[in-house]
C-alpha positions as CSV (number, residue, x, y, z in Angstrom):
1,M,0.0,0.0,0.0
2,T,1.0,3.6,-0.4
3,L,1.4,6.1,2.4
4,E,-1.5,8.5,2.6
5,F,-2.3,11.5,4.7
6,P,-6.1,11.6,4.9
7,N,-6.2,13.5,8.3
8,P,-4.9,17.1,8.1
9,S,-4.4,17.2,11.8
10,R,-1.0,18.2,13.2
11,S,0.3,19.3,16.6
12,F,3.3,20.8,18.2
13,D,5.3,18.4,20.4
14,E,7.3,20.6,22.9
15,V,9.4,17.6,24.1
16,R,10.6,16.8,20.6
17,N,10.5,20.4,19.5
18,A,8.8,19.2,16.3
19,V,5.5,19.1,14.5
20,R,3.7,15.8,14.7
21,F,1.5,14.3,12.0
22,I,0.2,10.9,11.1
23,G,0.4,9.0,7.9
24,H,-1.6,5.9,7.1
25,D,-0.5,2.7,5.2
26,G,-3.7,0.8,4.9
27,M,-4.9,0.3,8.4
28,F,-1.6,1.1,10.1
29,E,-0.9,4.6,11.6
30,V,2.6,5.9,11.0
31,P,3.7,8.8,13.2
32,F,6.0,11.5,11.8
33,F,7.8,14.4,13.4
34,V,9.3,17.4,11.5
35,E,12.0,19.2,13.5
36,T,11.5,22.9,13.9
37,S,14.9,23.5,12.2
38,A,13.5,21.9,9.1
39,L,10.6,24.4,9.1
40,A,12.6,27.5,9.8
41,K,13.5,29.9,7.1
42,P,17.2,30.6,6.6
43,G,18.6,32.9,9.2
44,K,15.7,32.4,11.6
45,T,16.5,30.1,14.5
46,Q,13.7,30.6,17.0
47,L,10.1,29.7,16.0
48,S,7.0,29.9,18.1
49,E,4.5,27.0,18.2
50,A,2.2,29.1,15.9
51,D,5.2,29.8,13.5
52,C,5.9,26.1,13.3
53,L,2.3,25.1,12.6
54,T,2.0,27.8,10.0
55,A,5.3,26.8,8.3
56,F,4.0,23.2,8.3
57,D,0.7,24.1,6.7
58,T,2.5,26.1,4.0
59,A,4.9,23.3,3.2
60,R,2.5,20.4,3.8
61,S,2.7,19.0,0.2
62,S,6.5,18.8,0.2
63,I,6.6,17.5,3.8
64,H,4.2,14.7,2.8
65,D,6.5,13.9,-0.2
66,V,9.6,13.8,2.0
67,A,7.7,11.6,4.5
68,R,6.7,9.2,1.7
69,E,10.3,9.0,0.5
70,A,11.6,8.3,4.1
71,Y,8.9,5.6,4.6
72,S,9.7,3.9,1.3
73,H,13.3,3.4,2.2
74,R,12.8,1.8,5.7
75,R,10.0,0.7,8.0
76,Q,10.2,2.2,11.5
77,T,7.8,2.7,14.3
78,S,8.1,6.5,13.9
79,Y,10.0,8.9,11.7
80,T,11.7,12.2,12.5
81,L,12.3,14.4,9.5
82,T,15.2,16.8,9.7
83,A,16.4,19.7,7.6
84,A,18.8,17.3,5.8
85,D,15.8,15.3,4.5
86,F,14.5,18.4,2.6
87,R,17.7,19.0,0.6
């Protein structure tokens, strides 16, 4: 099956300093995290929770593409996407 993102929900995880979202592969939920550094614009180091969620929403399509790519290479219980994954 392919990884889909039918639920647009996302949330900020303070402990991980990342935005959390869920993918679905058939009936399996696959948790993803995008580090705030991957969402920050060049030169901006500090993002508020609202900034992170807005940046996620703006880049949602490309984030989902990167998540699919990461998922296709290896199966894990969760995935953390970093700035390096978006290069």
